[in-house]
Structure formats: C-alpha cells, structure tokens
N, C-alpha and C positions, 0 to 999 in steps of 0.2 A: 498322466502323460500329456505331452504338448498336443495342441490342436494340429491335425494333419493339413497338408496343402489342400486336399480335396474338400475338407470341411470349410477351410477359409474361403476357397473359391465359391462354394455354395452360398456362403454368407456375404459374398461380394467384397471380401477383404484381400489386401495385398499379401503376397508371400513374405513372411517375416524373415529377418536374418537369423541364421543358426545361432542358438545359444545352447551349449551342452547342459546336461543334467548332473554330470560328474566330471571332475578334472583330476588327472594324475600328473605329478611332476617327478622327473628324475632329479636327484640332488644336484647333479652336474649342470642341469639346465639353469639353475639359479646362479651360476657363475657367469652367465651372459646377460647383457642388458635386456635382450628380448625376453629371456626367461623371467627376469624380475618384473618386467612390464606386464607379462601375461599373468604372473602371480597376483599383482596388484589389480588387474582387471577381474580375475576370478573372484578375488575377495570383495571387490566392489559390487559384483553381481550376486554376492552371497551364495556362491556355489559350493557344494561339498568338495573339499580338497583332500587328496590322499597322496602319499609319497610311494614311489616304486623304485626298485633297484634297476629296472630295465624297461624301456618302452616296448620291448619285444615280448614281454612276459606279463601280461595283465590278466588276472583270473579272478574268480569270485564275484562276478557281477550279480547284483540283486535280481531276484525273480525265482519263481517256483518251477518254471518249465524252461526248456532250452529256448523256446520261442520268445518268452519274456526276457530272458537274459540277452538274447540277440538284439532285441529292440532297445534295451538299455545300453548295450555295447555300442550300437550305432549312434547313440547320443552321449558318448563318452569321449572327452578330449584328453590326449596324452601328450605332454610337452617333454621333449627329449633332445638329446644330442645325436646327430646323424654321424655314426662312426664309419659306415661304409661309403667311401667317396669314389668308388669305381662305378661309373654310370652304365646302366644297361643300354643296349641299342633299342631303337624305337622306329623300325621300319614299318610301313612305308611313310610314316608321317614326318620323321626327322632322323638325324644320325644318332642322337642320344636322348635318353630320358633324364630330365633334370629334377632331382628329388627334393621338393620343398615340403611335401606332406604325403601321407599314406592313409587311405581310407576316405570314405565319403558319407555325408549325412543323408544323401538321397536314398530312396528305396526302390530304385529301378529293378524290376523283377528279372530282367534279362542280363544284368551287368556281369561282365567277366570277373569283377572283383569278388563276386560271390564265392568263386572257387580259388582265385589266386591269393586272396587274403585268408581263406579258410577259416580257422578258428580265431582270427584276429580282425574282426570287422570294425573295431574301434578306430578312432581318427587320431593319427599321430602327426604332430607338427614339430619342426626342427628349428632350434634357436641358433645354431652355429652357421648362419648364412654366409659369413666371410669365408669359411672353409669350403662350403659348397660352391661358391662363386670362384674361388681360387682354383678348384678342380676344373670348373668349366673353362677357365682361362687356359689351363693346360691342354684340354681337348681342342680348343680353338687353335692354339699354337701348333699342335701336332699336325693338323690338317691344312695349315696355311700353305699356299695362298688361296685354297678353296674356302668357301663359306661353310660354316658348321651350324646346323639347325638343331635346336633343343626343344623337346616336347615337355611341357610342365604339367600335363594332366594325364599321365599314364596310369597313375595309381590314386588319383584324387581329383576333386574339383576345386582348384585353388581359388576361384572367384567366390565360391560359397564360404571359404574360410578367410578371405581377405579382410573383412571388417574386424576380425579378431587379431590376425597376425601381422598384416601389412607386408608380408614377405613377397608377394607377387609384384608389388610396386618396386621393391628393391631389385628384383631380377629384371624387370622391364627396363629400369633406368640403367642397370649394369649393361644389358645388351645394347641399349641405345648408344653406349660409348664404345662398343666393339665394332670396328670396321668389318670384321669377318664373322661376327656372331649374330645369330637370329633366334628369336623365340617364337614358339607357337603354343597355344593351349586352347582347350575347348571347355565350354561350360553349359550347364542347364540352369544357371542362376543369373539374376539380373542386378545384383548388387555391385555395380561398376563405378559408382560416382567418384570414389576415392582414386580411381585409376585414370580419370579423364584428363588430369593435368600432368600426368607423368611425362618425362622427357624421353619418349620412346624412339624418336627420330626415324619412324617408319620401319624399325627393325623387329617389331612384334606383330604377328598376325593373330588377331582376336577372332576366335571361331565360336559359333553357337551351335549346339546340338538342337536340331528341329525334327519334327516328324508329323505324320498325319494325326489328326485329332484323335482317332481311335487309339493310337499307340500311346500318346501322352496321357489320355484320360484313363486308360486301363493299366498301364505298366510303368508310369513314372511318378508315383506319389512322393511327396516331400521334396519337390523341385518347383522352380518358378513356372508360371503359366506360359503358354506360347506367346500371348500378347505381351507379357512382361519381358520375355527374352527378345522379342522383336523391337520393342521400345528401347531396350538396352543396346541392341545392335545399332540402332540409329544414332544413339549417343556416342558410341565408340567410333563409328564411321565419321561423324562430324568432328571428333577429336583427332582425326587424321590417322587412326590405326588402319592398316590393311585388314579387310574383313573376309571371313569365310564361314561357310555353313557345312556341318556334317549331318547328313541324313542317315541316321543309324539308331537302332537296327531297322532296316527296311523289312516290313512284315507283310506277308501275303495274307489278306483277310477279305472278308466280304466287303465289296465296295472300295477295294484298294486303289483302283484307278481314279475314282472321284476324290478319294482322300488325299492322294499325293498331288493331283492336279490342283485341288483347293489350297494345299500347302504352298505350292509354287506361285499360285495366284496371289495369295496374301503376301508372300515375300516380295513379289513384283510390285505390289501396291505400296509397300512400306519401306523398302530399302532405299536409302538416300541416293540420289543420282551420283554423288561424288564417290560412292563406293562401287558402283557398277563396273567401272573400267578395270578394277583390279580385284575381282571377286572370285573366290575359289569354292568348289564343292568337293566333298568326299562322300562316297556312297558305300555303305557297308550293309550287306544283307544279314538277316538274322541267322545266327548259328548257335549251336550248343553242343556240349559234350555229355556223355552219360553221367559223369560226376556232377556237372552243373545241373542237369535235370533233377538229380536226387536232392541236391542242396536247395534248389529253388522250390521244389515240392515241399520240403520241410519248413522253409522260412515263409513261403507265401502259399499256403495250402489251398487257397481259393483262387489262385491265379488263372486267368483265361489264356495264358501263353501256350501256344501250340508247340509241343515238343514230341511229336510222333515220329520215331525213327523210320517207320515204314513209308512215310511221306517224304523222306529226305534222301539226299545223296551224301555218302560218306567221303570226306575229303581229308587225305593224309596231311599231317603237318610236318614241320622241319625235324622234330625230335622223335619221330616214330609214333606220335600221338595224333589222332585226328578229331574231326568235329563234323557234325551234321549240318549241311547247308541245303538250300533248295536245289531240286533237280535242274539240269541245264535249261530246260524249256521255261520253267518258271523264273529262274534267275535272269535269263536273257530278256524275258518279257518285262520284268521289273527294271532292268538296266535301260532297255531301249525306251520305255515309256517315260521314265523319270528324266533321262537324258534329253529327250525331246521337249519335255516341259521346261527344263532348265534353260535350254537355248531359245525357247519361245519367249521366255520372260527376260533372260539375261544373255543376249547374243555374244557378249564379249567375255563371258565367264570362262573359267578354266575348271574342267573336271579332273581332279588329280588322280583319282583311281576309283574303280568299283571292285569290291572284293566280297 
C-alpha cells in the first residue's frame, strides 16, 4: 500500500499527488477526448486497467476483509460518463451542486461521504464535461437575472483530482465567462499550481478546509498538511481568486479553545493582505448519525472520534431523519469563541453561517 500522509509528514516529506492503484473505464468514456487522454495517462503510469459496464456498479475489489477492500476502493479511479444531468441543491453553500467527480481519496474519519456513498467509496470522474457545463448554463438561464452559485465539492475534492483530470480548470474558466454564474469549492489538498493561470475573472471562490491541529492530526489522514494548505491559499489569493475558509467539523476536545485560537493566529499571520478584504468563513460543528457511527467504527476501528449519543443533542433534518450535534451550551460556546477569534484576526471577514 502507498505511504500514508502521516508517515510522509513524520519523514518530513510533502504530501504527494494522488495516483490510484486500480483504474476502471466505461467503454463509452473512450468516445470522449478526456476519456482517451485518461486511458493514455493510466497506461503511462503502468496502472492495472479494467473495463466496466457502469461506473455505478464496481464490485470485486481485492482484499480478504471488508476493511482491506474498502482501502483498495478508496484508491480506485473509475472513468465514466455522467448520465444524470439534473443537479442537486446545495444549501447553504450554493444553489446547485455541480458534479465533476464523486468520491474522495482522503480518509477523514468524520466525512459524510462515509454514508452518502455507502458501498461505493471509489472515485468516479466524468468525461462528458460539455454536457455538464451545458446543463449548468440551463440552470443559470432559469434564474436570470439572479446570480446562480454552483458548489463543485459536494461529493468529492476536485483539487485532489485536478492533476489527473483537468476538469476543475475547465469549470473555472467556463464560470469566468458567465456574467450570472459563480463557482465555489472547498479542498484539503494543496495541488493548485495548474489553476493559478486560469481565467477565473473573480467568479470562483477558492475555499480551504482548515481545523485545529488536534483534528487534522487525528482525523484527516491522506490529506495535505495544514502548512501545505495555507501555502496554497496564499498562492490562489495572489492569483486573484476570492478566498474562503471552512472550519469543519468543529470538534469539542480537551484544549479546544487553545487549538482554535492557534488556528486563527496562524491564518492571521499567513493569509495575504490582498485576500483579507473579501474573505469568508463557514463554520460547521461536528455531527453524526447512527448509521455514520456504525460505518465509521467499521472502517476506522481505532478512531478517537467522540460519537456518544448521550453527550449530544438530536437535531431533526428536512426529510424526517436527524443527526447528533452538540448541546446548545457547547455549540454556542464554540460559535462565540471562534467568531471572536475570526474578527480579531480578520475584522473585514464575512461569516456565512454556523451550523
């Protein structure tokens, strides 16, 4: 298996770009230039290549246990054609989710993709970008003259895949040409260099997921380090992108006040001055469902993630299903402290929401 992020950090090495261990192709994907290019790339990397009738039905991963199969699945790339062009809504971040990939190479213990992707944790990328962008044009036209925002990271981390696909740059430049279209995405990866010369025209907000050291160290393996993310944030700010940070999930832990104060201090020292005038924050407290707790326990049996229902408040969702969040007293303490620290360091920043 590949060296983990934590092992590389311990050896003082940079976080490497993602390279899968296994690649599947739908036959239809090879009818598109991007599909052919990805096939050439996989062959050049000498990766095992298999064909599949559908990117939605990949089974038979190597491994003797379900945990071993899961780890291989997370390092499997599936190249397909996106047939569903009806976009999901993406509140509160944006009006719609723009689907350029599904699945993530990161191993964040708390991630909601653990349950939303269920038995399909492998990474799917789509080659019919013209169809996807044409659908986006339709949504923009429907809402005119209002601006329509699209979130490109609802089901994946597109920056982590960008060195392979180039799809994110296509979307950024498409939105740069749309008077009424805007793009947003969030990442835990630092591989941004190919995006720095994109013609974004200020229509894309580049957001980085950041957290207290305790959270990154214990719950975010196989992602870029905090230092790498902040260095990348400086690069994209200097390239003229509007910048944002998502602090999520905010986790109550021993020393949480010191941890989040240190996080905001480091951001204050490193975020370029040109980004401070149009800087956004999104704050999301840790939450989990009973299903997520069971899945996380199976996939990360040694996790330190606290998921004790007795210590939480049950919050009902829109569809009759709920999740466990922090009790009001703890949630208010987290929100008030972190908000205070944000405005101490960034008095002109906008906090878009706390949830």
